[in-house]
C-alpha positions in Angstrom: 49.9 168.8 77.4 49.1 168.0 74.0 45.8 165.8 74.7 44.4 168.9 76.7 45.1 171.2 73.4 44.0 168.7 71.1 40.3 168.4 72.9 40.0 172.0 73.0 40.7 172.2 69.7 38.4 169.8 69.0 41.5 168.2 67.1 41.1 165.0 69.5 40.0 161.6 67.9 38.5 158.6 70.0 39.1 155.9 67.4 38.3 157.0 63.5 35.7 159.6 65.2 36.3 163.4 66.7 36.0 163.4 70.5 32.7 165.2 70.6 31.1 162.8 67.9 32.3 159.7 69.9 30.9 160.7 72.9 27.7 161.3 71.1 27.3 157.8 68.8 28.5 156.4 72.5 25.6 157.7 74.4 23.1 156.5 72.1 24.3 152.7 72.1 24.4 153.4 75.8 20.9 155.0 76.0 19.9 151.7 73.7 21.7 148.9 75.9 19.8 150.5 78.9 16.4 150.0 77.3 17.8 146.4 76.5 17.2 147.7 72.7 20.7 146.3 71.2 19.8 143.6 68.5 21.1 140.4 68.8 23.2 141.1 65.1 25.6 142.3 63.6 25.0 145.6 64.2 24.9 145.4 67.7 27.6 143.4 68.3 29.5 146.5 66.4 27.5 148.9 68.7 29.2 147.5 71.4 32.6 146.6 70.6 33.6 149.8 68.4 33.0 151.8 71.0 34.5 150.3 73.7 37.7 149.1 72.2 38.3 152.5 70.4 38.0 154.1 73.6 40.2 151.5 75.6 42.7 151.7 72.7 42.5 155.4 72.9 43.2 155.7 76.8 46.5 153.4 76.0 47.8 155.1 73.4 48.1 158.6 75.7 49.5 156.8 78.7 53.1 157.4 79.8 55.8 154.7 79.7 53.0 152.3 79.8 51.9 152.8 76.3 55.3 151.5 75.5 54.4 148.3 76.9 51.8 147.4 75.1 48.8 149.2 77.0 46.2 150.0 74.2 45.9 146.3 73.4 46.2 144.7 77.2 43.9 147.5 78.2 41.2 146.7 75.1 41.8 142.9 76.3 41.9 142.7 80.2 39.4 145.8 81.0 36.0 144.4 79.4 37.3 140.9 80.9 37.1 142.7 84.4 34.0 144.2 83.4 32.1 141.0 82.6 33.7 139.8 86.1 31.9 142.4 88.1 28.8 141.8 86.0 29.2 145.2 84.6 27.4 144.5 81.2 23.6 142.7 81.0 22.8 139.4 79.0 21.2 141.7 76.7 24.7 143.1 75.5 26.6 140.0 76.1 24.3 138.1 73.6 24.6 141.0 70.9 28.5 140.3 71.0 28.2 136.9 71.2 26.4 137.2 68.0 29.0 139.4 66.5 32.2 137.7 67.7 31.3 133.8 67.8 27.8 132.8 65.7 29.2 135.0 63.2 32.7 134.4 63.8 34.3 138.3 63.4 37.3 136.7 65.0 37.8 134.5 62.1 37.2 137.4 59.3 39.9 139.5 60.8 42.2 136.6 61.0 41.6 135.3 57.5 41.9 139.0 56.5 45.1 139.8 58.7 46.9 136.3 56.7 45.7 136.9 53.0 46.5 140.5 53.6 49.5 140.2 54.3 50.6 137.5 52.7 49.9 138.9 49.4 51.5 142.4 50.3 54.8 140.5 51.3 58.1 140.0 48.9 57.8 135.9 48.1 61.0 135.2 48.8 61.1 136.9 52.6 57.9 135.1 52.7 58.9 131.5 52.2 62.2 131.8 53.9 60.1 132.7 56.8 58.0 129.6 56.9 61.3 127.3 56.3 63.2 129.3 59.0 60.8 129.2 61.7 59.7 125.6 61.9 63.2 124.4 63.8 62.4 127.7 66.3 58.9 126.2 67.0 59.4 122.4 67.5 62.3 123.1 69.5 60.5 125.5 72.2 58.2 122.8 72.6 60.2 120.3 73.7 62.4 122.7 75.6 59.0 124.6 77.2 57.9 121.3 77.8 61.0 120.0 80.0 61.4 123.4 82.1 57.9 123.5 83.0 58.1 119.9 84.4 61.1 120.9 86.1 59.7 124.0 87.5 56.4 121.7 88.7 58.3 119.0 90.1 60.7 121.3 92.1 57.3 122.9 93.6 56.1 119.7 94.8 53.6 118.7 91.4 54.0 115.4 89.8 55.5 115.6 86.2 52.5 114.0 84.8 49.9 116.2 86.4 51.6 119.6 85.5 52.7 118.4 81.7 48.9 117.0 80.9 47.5 119.6 83.2 48.9 122.9 82.9 51.7 122.5 79.8 50.3 120.8 77.5 47.0 123.3 77.4 49.1 126.1 77.6 51.0 125.0 73.9 48.0 123.2 72.4 47.1 126.0 70.4 44.1 127.8 72.1 40.8 126.5 73.4 38.4 125.3 70.0 41.3 123.5 68.5 43.6 122.7 71.7 41.8 122.3 75.0 38.8 121.4 73.6 40.4 118.5 71.5 42.6 117.5 75.0 39.6 117.0 76.6 38.4 115.0 74.5 41.0 112.7 74.3 41.3 112.6 77.8 37.9 112.0 78.9 38.3 109.0 76.3 41.6 107.6 77.6 41.0 108.1 81.6 36.9 107.4 81.0 35.9 110.3 82.8 33.5 113.1 82.7 34.8 115.4 79.5 33.3 118.7 81.6 35.5 118.1 84.0 38.7 118.6 82.0 37.2 121.8 79.9 37.0 123.4 83.4 40.4 122.2 84.1 42.8 122.9 81.2 41.2 126.3 80.3 42.5 128.6 82.8 46.2 127.5 81.8 45.5 128.5 78.4 44.2 132.2 79.9 47.3 133.0 82.1 50.0 131.7 79.6 48.1 134.1 76.6 48.4 137.0 79.4 52.2 136.2 80.2 52.5 136.2 76.5 51.4 139.4 76.0 52.8 140.6 79.2 56.5 139.2 77.6 55.8 140.4 73.8 55.6 144.0 75.5 58.6 143.8 77.3 60.5 142.5 74.2 59.3 144.8 71.9 60.7 147.8 74.4 63.9 146.1 74.6 63.9 146.2 70.3 62.9 150.0 70.6 66.1 150.7 72.8 68.2 148.1 70.9 67.5 148.5 67.4 69.8 146.1 65.8 67.4 143.4 67.2 64.4 144.4 65.6 63.2 144.1 62.0 60.7 146.6 62.8 58.4 144.0 61.5 60.7 142.2 59.2 61.4 138.3 60.4 64.1 137.4 58.0 67.8 138.9 57.6 68.0 138.9 53.8 69.5 140.9 51.1 69.0 141.0 47.3 68.4 143.1 44.4 65.2 145.0 44.7 64.7 144.6 48.4 64.4 148.3 49.6 61.4 149.1 47.1 60.0 146.0 48.0 59.8 146.5 51.7 58.5 150.1 51.3 55.1 150.9 52.6 52.3 151.8 50.3 51.1 155.2 50.2 48.9 155.1 47.4 45.1 156.2 48.1 43.0 152.9 49.2 41.1 151.7 45.9 37.7 150.9 47.4 36.9 148.6 44.2 40.4 146.7 44.7 40.0 146.7 48.7 36.7 144.8 47.5 38.3 141.7 45.4 40.2 141.7 48.5 37.4 140.4 50.7 36.4 137.5 47.0 40.2 137.0 47.6 40.3 135.9 51.0 36.7 134.1 51.2 38.4 131.9 48.4 41.5 131.5 50.3 39.4 130.3 53.6 37.4 128.3 51.8 40.6 126.6 49.9 41.8 125.3 53.0 38.5 124.2 54.4 38.1 121.9 51.2 41.7 121.0 51.6 40.9 119.7 55.2 38.5 117.4 54.2 40.5 115.5 51.6 43.7 115.4 54.3 43.0 116.0 57.6 45.0 118.8 58.4 43.7 122.0 60.0 41.8 124.0 57.4 43.5 127.7 58.8 46.8 126.6 58.4 46.1 125.0 54.5 44.9 128.5 53.8 48.2 130.0 55.0 50.0 127.6 52.5 47.6 128.0 49.7 47.7 131.6 50.1 51.8 131.9 50.1 51.4 129.0 47.1 49.6 131.6 45.1 51.9 134.3 46.0 55.0 132.3 45.1 53.7 131.7 41.9 52.2 134.7 41.1 49.5 133.2 39.8 47.2 137.1 40.8 47.5 140.2 39.3 49.5 143.3 40.9 46.3 144.9 41.4 44.2 142.0 43.5 47.7 141.6 45.9 47.5 145.5 46.2 44.3 145.6 47.3 44.6 142.4 49.6 47.2 144.7 51.3 45.3 147.7 51.9 42.2 145.6 52.8 44.9 144.2 55.7 45.9 147.6 56.3 41.9 148.5 56.8 41.1 145.8 59.0 44.2 146.2 61.4 44.2 149.8 61.6 40.4 150.3 62.3 39.4 147.0 63.8 42.1 145.6 65.6 41.6 146.8 69.4 37.5 146.6 69.1 38.3 143.1 68.3 40.4 142.7 71.2 37.5 144.1 73.3 35.1 141.5 71.7 37.7 138.8 73.0 38.0 140.2 76.4 34.2 139.9 77.0 33.8 136.6 75.5 36.9 134.6 75.9 38.8 135.7 78.8 37.1 134.3 82.0 38.7 135.5 85.2 37.2 133.4 87.5 38.3 130.3 86.4 41.8 131.7 86.6 41.4 132.9 90.0 40.1 129.7 91.5 43.4 127.9 90.5 45.7 130.6 90.3 48.6 129.9 92.8 52.3 130.3 93.1 53.9 127.2 91.8 50.9 127.3 88.8 51.9 130.6 88.1 55.8 130.2 87.7 55.3 126.7 86.0 52.9 128.3 83.2 55.9 131.8 83.3 58.5 129.3 82.8 56.7 128.0 79.8 55.9 130.9 77.8 59.5 132.4 78.6 61.3 129.3 77.7 59.0 128.9 74.4 60.0 132.7 73.7 63.8 132.9 74.5 64.0 129.8 72.3 62.7 131.6 68.9 65.3 134.4 70.5 68.0 132.7 70.6 67.3 130.3 67.6 67.2 133.6 65.0 70.8 134.1 65.2 71.5 130.4 63.7 68.8 131.4 61.1 69.1 134.8 60.0 66.2 136.5 61.8 66.2 139.0 63.9 65.6 138.0 67.4 62.9 140.6 68.5 60.4 139.4 65.4 61.2 135.6 65.9 60.9 136.0 69.6 57.1 137.3 69.5 56.5 134.5 67.1 57.5 132.2 69.3 55.5 133.5 72.3 52.5 133.3 70.2 52.7 129.2 70.7 51.6 129.8 74.7 48.8 131.9 72.8 45.3 131.0 73.0 45.4 130.3 69.2 43.7 133.0 66.8 42.4 135.1 69.6 46.1 135.2 71.6 47.8 135.9 67.8 45.8 138.9 67.6 46.3 139.9 71.5 50.1 139.4 71.1 50.7 140.8 67.5 48.8 143.8 68.4 50.8 144.4 71.8 53.8 144.8 69.8 52.4 146.3 66.5 53.4 143.2 64.3 50.2 142.4 62.8 52.1 141.5 59.6 53.6 139.0 61.1 50.2 137.4 61.5 51.0 134.2 58.5 54.0 132.9 60.3 52.1 133.5 63.9 49.5 131.3 63.0 51.5 128.5 61.6 53.4 128.4 65.4 49.9 128.5 66.7 47.9 125.9 64.9 51.0 123.6 63.6 52.6 124.2 66.9 49.3 123.2 68.6 48.3 120.1 67.2 51.9 118.5 67.4 51.5 118.9 71.1 47.7 117.8 71.2 49.2 114.9 68.9 52.0 114.5 71.4 50.1 114.5 74.6 47.0 112.4 73.5 49.9 109.6 72.5 51.8 110.2 75.4 48.5 109.9 78.1 47.5 106.7 75.9 51.0 105.2 76.1 50.8 105.8 79.8 47.6 104.2 80.5 47.3 101.0 78.4 
């Protein structure tokens, strides 16, 4: 009833705009799309994802019951994918979105903003302890999930080799670019078969795993709301130290445009540092960016004004661009056609068992490493997501975007270890 009242009083907002203004602006974009006049540029891409993401996110936020189970994020991701599957969008609209999301790589900019902003805005003691304590749950979760997944698949008549290499490994490989494509290349070289056939065979497992990781996160987040002692409300590590209450207080000061512009330069420099170090160490650049940013935070190299600006930039980006980004991901990254073609009950149950095992490992391990179970479980579930795409979808479902640094380590490092392990095992079996 309050929604209807707000609409009548012109107080209802869709995203950042009053409803009448949103409708007017969206109508302009719709007409441009009908006339094939959307430019294939960043501005054309934003014209597509902003109204779509804000609309679906707002609908999700106002759905009774479902809004408590991640409806805004799930709708923003799945509905655009369903629309693409049913050919709702013309090629020009998709091309404009592709220019923003893939060629300009807005996803990478978004993740870098969240990583740098959340790290620099986090207490340095909690930051370091969080990274250290997530290592064992990450490794243990991968091992247990592999055994459980193989057991379920074999129980339904599959072979352990097929289940592990074609279903389980891609689920925990860290996404498409960093995981599936690397696995496909390795499989192709070892087995001397066509590369493209492996890509099409492995991608569905990644997509389905990401979907169930989102679903699990929505449920565990609701458990945390019903049982508050299990949740840190976004804080991972259970710690007490002098000045902790002050350190955990939200920054309510007005946004500083000058400081926020400095934050953009900061995240650019950190990303480039990670890229430079990747050429030297051959270790994933995004992980090195996280390590470098954490080191700068721990050593207090940057002035407080830059750290504050980075934190404010993180809040601005996560608060306004999360659902539009999800809509863009749904338009371009979630191929429902490939999923529908391979989905069987044994396949479905195998992936569910992998996601559940890796997530519950984090939940159980949290009691031994003084972490909050809900947060530890959510980060662990990111190991079965679609890389950076999955991290955004999973964390936004639980409103835990501040955990992005930990999620990125779990995804990137865990995915790299899975790719290395699966490749080594396959090579050993085919010597």
